[in-house]
C-alpha positions as CSV (number, residue, x, y, z in Angstrom):
1,M,-0.3,-27.2,11.2
2,K,2.6,-24.7,10.9
3,T,2.5,-25.3,7.1
4,Y,-1.2,-24.6,6.9
5,A,-0.9,-21.4,9.0
6,S,2.0,-20.4,6.8
7,R,-0.1,-20.9,3.7
8,R,-2.8,-18.6,4.9
9,R,-0.4,-15.9,5.9
10,T,1.7,-16.2,2.8
11,I,-1.4,-15.7,0.6
12,G,-2.3,-12.7,2.6
13,L,1.2,-11.2,2.4
14,A,1.5,-11.8,-1.4
15,G,-2.0,-10.4,-2.0
16,G,-1.3,-7.4,0.2
17,A,2.0,-6.8,-1.7
18,L,0.2,-6.9,-5.0
19,W,-2.3,-4.4,-3.8
20,L,0.4,-2.1,-2.5
21,I,2.2,-2.3,-5.9
22,A,-1.1,-1.4,-7.6
23,I,-1.6,1.7,-5.5
24,S,2.1,2.6,-6.0
25,I,1.6,2.5,-9.8
26,V,-1.5,4.8,-9.5
27,F,0.2,7.3,-7.2
28,I,3.5,7.5,-9.0
29,T,2.0,7.4,-12.5
30,W,-0.5,10.2,-11.8
31,S,2.2,12.4,-10.2
32,L,4.7,12.0,-12.9
33,L,2.2,12.6,-15.7
34,A,1.0,15.7,-13.9
35,I,4.6,17.0,-13.6
36,A,4.8,16.5,-17.4
37,T,8.5,17.2,-17.9
38,P,10.9,15.1,-20.1
39,M,12.7,13.8,-17.0
40,A,9.4,12.9,-15.4
41,R,8.4,10.8,-18.5
42,Q,11.8,9.1,-18.4
43,I,11.4,8.3,-14.7
44,L,7.9,7.0,-15.5
45,L,9.3,4.5,-18.0
46,V,11.8,3.2,-15.5
47,T,9.0,3.0,-12.8
48,F,6.9,0.9,-15.1
49,V,9.7,-1.6,-15.6
50,L,10.5,-1.8,-11.9
51,L,6.9,-2.0,-10.7
52,G,6.1,-4.4,-13.5
53,A,8.9,-6.7,-12.2
54,L,7.4,-6.5,-8.8
55,V,3.9,-7.4,-10.1
56,A,5.4,-10.5,-11.8
57,S,7.2,-11.4,-8.6
58,S,4.1,-11.1,-6.6
59,V,2.2,-13.4,-9.0
60,V,5.0,-16.0,-8.7
61,V,4.9,-15.8,-4.9
62,L,1.1,-16.0,-4.8
63,R,1.1,-19.0,-7.0
64,G,3.7,-20.7,-4.8
65,A,1.5,-19.9,-1.7
66,L,-1.6,-21.3,-3.4
67,G,0.3,-24.5,-4.1
68,L,1.0,-25.2,-0.5
69,P,-1.2,-27.8,1.3
70,V,-4.7,-26.7,2.3
71,S,-5.7,-27.0,5.9
72,T,-8.6,-29.3,6.8
73,T,-8.8,-28.0,10.3
74,P,-11.4,-25.3,11.1
75,R,-10.2,-21.7,11.4
76,S,-9.7,-20.2,14.8
77,P,-12.2,-17.6,16.1
78,E,-9.6,-15.0,15.6
79,E,-9.1,-16.0,12.0
80,L,-12.9,-15.9,11.4
81,Q,-13.0,-12.3,12.7
82,I,-10.3,-11.0,10.3
83,G,-12.7,-10.4,7.5
84,R,-15.3,-8.7,9.7
85,R,-12.6,-6.5,11.3
86,F,-11.2,-5.5,8.0
87,A,-14.7,-4.6,6.7
88,W,-15.1,-2.3,9.7
89,V,-11.8,-0.6,9.0
90,F,-12.5,-0.3,5.3
91,G,-16.0,1.2,6.0
92,A,-14.5,3.7,8.4
93,E,-11.9,4.7,5.8
94,M,-14.7,5.3,3.2
95,V,-16.6,7.5,5.7
96,A,-13.4,9.4,6.5
97,F,-12.8,10.0,2.7
98,A,-16.4,11.3,2.3
99,V,-16.1,13.7,5.2
100,V,-12.6,15.0,4.3
101,N,-13.4,15.5,0.7
102,S,-16.8,17.2,1.5
103,I,-15.0,19.7,3.7
104,I,-12.4,20.3,1.0
105,V,-15.1,20.9,-1.7
106,V,-17.0,23.3,0.6
107,S,-13.8,25.2,1.4
108,G,-12.6,25.2,-2.2
109,D,-9.0,24.4,-1.1
110,Y,-8.5,21.6,-3.6
111,P,-4.7,21.3,-3.3
112,L,-5.3,19.7,0.1
113,I,-7.0,16.7,-1.5
114,P,-3.9,14.5,-2.1
115,S,-2.4,15.1,1.4
116,L,-5.5,14.8,3.4
117,N,-6.6,11.7,1.6
118,L,-3.2,10.0,2.0
119,I,-3.3,10.8,5.7
120,V,-6.7,8.9,5.9
121,V,-5.0,6.0,4.1
122,G,-2.1,6.1,6.5
123,I,-4.3,6.0,9.5
124,H,-6.2,3.0,8.3
125,F,-2.9,1.0,8.1
126,F,-2.5,1.1,11.9
127,P,-5.5,-1.2,12.7
128,L,-4.5,-3.3,9.7
129,A,-1.1,-3.9,11.2
130,R,-2.7,-5.5,14.2
131,I,-5.4,-7.4,12.3
132,F,-3.0,-9.0,9.8
133,R,-0.1,-9.1,12.3
134,V,2.2,-7.2,10.0
135,P,4.1,-4.6,12.1
136,R,5.7,-2.9,9.2
137,Y,2.2,-1.6,8.3
138,N,2.6,0.7,11.3
139,I,5.7,2.2,9.8
140,M,4.0,2.6,6.4
141,G,1.0,4.2,8.1
142,L,3.3,6.6,10.0
143,L,5.1,7.6,6.8
144,F,1.8,8.0,4.9
145,C,0.8,10.6,7.5
146,A,4.2,12.2,7.9
147,I,5.0,12.8,4.2
148,P,1.8,14.8,3.5
149,I,2.1,16.7,6.8
150,V,5.7,17.7,6.0
151,T,4.6,18.6,2.5
152,L,2.0,21.0,3.8
153,L,4.2,22.5,6.4
154,A,7.5,22.8,4.5
155,I,6.5,23.4,0.9
156,S,4.9,26.6,-0.3
157,K,1.4,26.3,-1.5
158,E,2.4,28.1,-4.7
159,M,5.5,26.0,-5.4
160,M,5.5,24.2,-8.8
161,V,7.0,20.9,-9.8
162,G,7.1,20.8,-13.5
163,E,3.7,21.9,-14.7
164,T,1.7,21.3,-11.5
165,L,1.6,22.4,-7.9
166,A,4.0,20.5,-5.6
167,W,1.1,19.8,-3.1
168,Y,-0.5,17.7,-5.8
169,V,2.4,15.5,-6.6
170,V,5.0,15.3,-3.8
171,P,2.8,13.4,-1.4
172,G,1.8,10.8,-4.0
173,L,5.4,10.3,-5.1
174,G,6.6,9.9,-1.5
175,C,3.8,7.6,-0.4
176,G,4.1,5.6,-3.7
177,L,7.7,4.9,-2.9
178,V,6.9,3.9,0.6
179,A,4.2,1.5,-0.6
180,S,6.6,-0.1,-3.1
181,L,9.3,-0.7,-0.5
182,T,6.7,-2.2,1.9
183,A,5.5,-4.5,-0.9
184,V,9.1,-5.7,-1.5
185,A,9.4,-6.5,2.2
186,G,6.1,-8.4,2.1
187,L,7.2,-10.4,-0.9
188,R,10.4,-11.3,0.8
189,E,8.6,-12.6,3.8
190,A,6.1,-14.4,1.7
191,W,8.7,-16.1,-0.4
192,R,10.6,-17.2,2.7
193,C,7.4,-18.8,4.0
194,V,6.9,-20.6,0.7
195,S,10.5,-21.9,0.7
196,E,10.4,-23.0,4.4
197,S,7.1,-24.7,3.9
198,R,8.3,-26.6,0.9
199,S,11.5,-27.6,2.7
200,S,9.6,-28.9,5.7
201,D,7.5,-31.1,3.4
202,V,10.5,-32.7,1.7
């Protein structure tokens, strides 16, 4: 039974890590391309190599998890509610995006878009930490909120980084790094589950 529960969790951890790596690639790539300096382009190449290695690792771990024995026992009521609860969180996040971006469009203060949207993403990690039983999502959510807030409070609205405003790129770079590190932690836990499950079956 422990092996089956581990399989379900491991698949979730590996899939979650893959998703975090994907959003890291989006955040970091967009930010570095917007900065558009020679150094930013060099960092972008290194980033592609590192995140590409993480993508390959997550695929390996996911395949390992899928290869574990499949449970024949019915899912618990709590497990059956995970999808529904996630759907509610996702729906609330989409509504929050719509509200926040509508307010920004009306006000015309477009440099706020990255920070406020990342705060929305950060908030949605708090219920996910409880739904998926991954406490580190709380830390990630806190940092996704803190980095944009510190950016808005500590960095001048007119400050430039390369060829774009700092408010456009600093939050994405910071949160992209946080998401990458959280993905690494998720992959480590998932691989440990795969190794332990295989050892228990020998």
